[in-house]
C-alpha positions as CSV (number, residue, x, y, z in Angstrom):
1,M,-68.1,24.3,7.0
2,I,-67.7,20.6,6.5
3,K,-70.4,18.5,8.0
4,L,-69.4,14.9,8.9
5,Q,-72.1,12.4,8.8
6,V,-71.7,8.9,10.2
7,P,-74.2,6.3,9.1
8,K,-76.7,5.4,11.8
9,W,-76.1,1.6,11.4
10,L,-72.4,2.2,12.2
11,I,-73.2,4.2,15.3
12,R,-75.6,1.4,16.5
13,K,-73.1,-1.4,15.7
14,L,-70.0,0.2,17.3
15,G,-71.8,2.2,20.0
16,F,-72.0,5.9,20.7
17,G,-69.2,5.7,23.4
18,F,-66.7,4.4,20.9
19,W,-67.3,7.3,18.6
20,I,-66.9,9.8,21.4
21,L,-63.6,8.2,22.4
22,F,-62.5,8.1,18.7
23,V,-63.2,11.8,18.2
24,I,-61.3,12.7,21.5
25,W,-58.4,10.5,20.3
26,C,-58.3,12.3,16.9
27,L,-58.4,15.7,18.5
28,G,-55.6,14.7,20.9
29,F,-53.5,13.4,18.1
30,V,-53.9,16.7,16.2
31,I,-53.2,18.9,19.2
32,Y,-50.1,17.0,20.4
33,S,-48.6,16.1,17.1
34,N,-46.6,19.4,16.9
35,A,-46.1,19.8,20.7
36,Y,-42.3,19.2,20.5
37,A,-40.1,21.1,18.1
38,Q,-37.1,19.3,16.5
39,V,-33.8,19.7,18.3
40,L,-31.1,21.3,16.1
41,S,-27.5,20.3,16.2
42,S,-24.7,22.8,16.6
43,T,-23.3,21.8,13.2
44,E,-26.7,22.5,11.6
45,L,-27.0,25.9,13.4
46,I,-23.4,26.9,12.3
47,N,-23.7,25.7,8.7
48,K,-27.2,27.1,8.2
49,S,-26.7,30.2,10.4
50,K,-28.3,32.5,7.8
51,D,-31.4,30.4,7.7
52,Y,-31.9,30.3,11.5
53,D,-30.8,33.9,12.3
54,G,-33.4,35.6,14.4
55,K,-35.6,32.5,14.6
56,T,-36.6,30.5,17.6
57,V,-34.7,27.3,17.8
58,V,-34.4,24.3,20.1
59,Y,-30.8,23.3,21.1
60,Q,-29.7,20.5,23.4
61,G,-26.3,19.8,25.0
62,E,-24.2,19.2,28.1
63,V,-23.5,22.3,30.3
64,I,-19.7,22.7,30.3
65,G,-17.4,25.2,32.0
66,E,-19.0,27.5,34.5
67,V,-22.3,29.4,34.8
68,M,-21.1,33.0,34.3
69,A,-23.5,35.4,36.0
70,R,-23.9,38.9,34.5
71,G,-26.4,40.8,36.5
72,E,-29.9,39.4,35.9
73,Y,-28.6,37.1,33.1
74,A,-25.9,34.4,32.8
75,W,-23.8,32.7,30.1
76,I,-23.7,29.0,29.8
77,N,-22.0,26.9,27.2
78,L,-23.8,23.8,25.8
79,N,-21.8,21.1,24.0
80,D,-23.5,18.6,21.8
81,T,-20.3,16.6,21.3
82,K,-19.5,18.3,18.0
83,N,-19.4,22.0,19.0
84,A,-20.3,24.3,21.9
85,I,-22.6,27.2,21.6
86,G,-23.0,30.1,24.1
87,V,-26.4,30.6,25.6
88,W,-27.6,33.9,27.2
89,I,-30.2,33.0,29.8
90,K,-32.0,34.5,32.7
91,K,-30.1,33.9,35.9
92,D,-33.0,32.4,37.7
93,L,-33.3,29.6,35.1
94,T,-29.7,28.5,35.8
95,N,-31.0,27.2,39.2
96,L,-32.2,24.1,37.2
97,I,-28.5,23.3,36.5
98,A,-27.1,21.1,39.2
99,S,-23.8,20.0,37.6
100,V,-21.5,21.5,35.0
101,G,-19.0,19.5,32.9
102,A,-15.4,19.6,33.9
103,Y,-12.4,17.2,33.9
104,K,-13.8,14.6,36.3
105,T,-17.6,15.4,36.0
106,S,-20.1,15.3,33.2
107,G,-22.6,18.2,33.2
108,D,-26.3,18.2,33.1
109,V,-27.8,17.7,29.6
110,V,-30.3,20.5,29.1
111,E,-32.6,21.7,26.3
112,V,-33.0,25.4,25.6
113,V,-35.6,27.1,23.5
114,G,-34.6,30.6,22.3
115,V,-33.7,33.0,19.6
116,F,-30.6,32.2,17.6
117,H,-28.3,35.0,16.6
118,R,-25.7,34.5,13.9
119,S,-23.9,37.6,14.8
120,C,-25.4,39.1,18.1
121,L,-24.8,42.8,18.2
122,A,-25.5,42.9,21.9
123,H,-22.6,40.4,22.6
124,G,-19.8,41.6,20.3
125,G,-20.9,39.9,17.2
126,D,-20.7,36.3,18.5
127,L,-22.9,33.4,17.5
128,D,-25.3,32.7,20.4
129,V,-28.8,31.7,21.6
130,H,-30.9,33.9,23.8
131,A,-32.8,31.3,25.7
132,E,-36.4,31.8,26.8
133,S,-36.7,28.4,28.6
134,L,-34.5,25.7,29.9
135,R,-35.4,22.1,30.6
136,Q,-33.1,19.5,32.2
137,I,-33.0,16.2,30.1
138,K,-30.4,14.3,32.1
139,G,-28.4,15.0,35.3
140,G,-24.6,15.1,35.4
141,N,-22.4,12.9,37.5
142,N,-18.9,12.2,38.6
143,L,-16.7,10.4,36.1
144,E,-14.4,7.6,37.3
145,E,-10.9,7.6,36.0
146,K,-10.0,4.1,34.8
147,L,-6.4,3.2,34.9
148,S,-5.2,1.4,31.8
149,T,-3.2,-1.8,32.6
150,R,-1.2,-1.3,29.4
151,R,-0.2,2.2,30.6
152,I,0.8,0.8,34.1
153,K,3.0,-1.9,32.4
154,I,4.6,0.7,30.2
155,A,5.3,3.0,33.2
156,C,6.8,0.1,35.2
157,G,9.0,-0.9,32.3
158,L,10.2,2.7,31.9
159,G,10.8,2.9,35.6
160,V,13.0,-0.3,35.5
161,M,14.9,1.1,32.6
162,V,15.6,4.4,34.5
163,I,16.9,2.5,37.5
164,I,19.2,0.3,35.3
165,L,20.6,3.4,33.6
166,W,21.1,5.1,37.0
167,I,22.9,2.1,38.4
168,S,25.1,1.8,35.3
169,R,26.0,5.5,35.5
170,L,27.0,5.0,39.2
171,L,29.1,2.0,38.3
172,T,30.8,4.0,35.5
173,K,31.6,6.8,37.9
174,L,33.0,4.4,40.4
175,R,35.3,2.8,37.8
176,K,36.6,6.2,36.6
177,S,37.3,7.3,40.2
178,K,39.5,4.2,40.9
């Protein structure tokens, strides 16, 4: 056992309260330094699937598609802008998901902690994560569709060309009929 001795002159000079706070700060730093695991990307999970197979991982992404209930569990797809990975999760945890990504909405960004399976035998050999916990990082919202003025001008120009061609065809038919 290591015995730490602080010189008495240093205790008197700085004060006993300072040293108590310093020890508490050091303990807090040690305890909380590893509190959060590193979030893995889908690319890293896919490329290093052998290394992570059967291990607990942290994965984060936008919930896309639908929450697909299957008895007491559900499937969700999480997209981290590169790839989407299927997540098998307890159905009651999906209550934390308020919005799923679709054409005009962005889904909630969530973080799941669970066991990664390179080839899950329970789910037909697919790559998936069996989540043990889910935490919402950012809520989803409706996306506004912005009209491009360039596209509006092109559409108007094409419309004018169609009208001119239609009128010229009508005039051609009138001349032939006379």
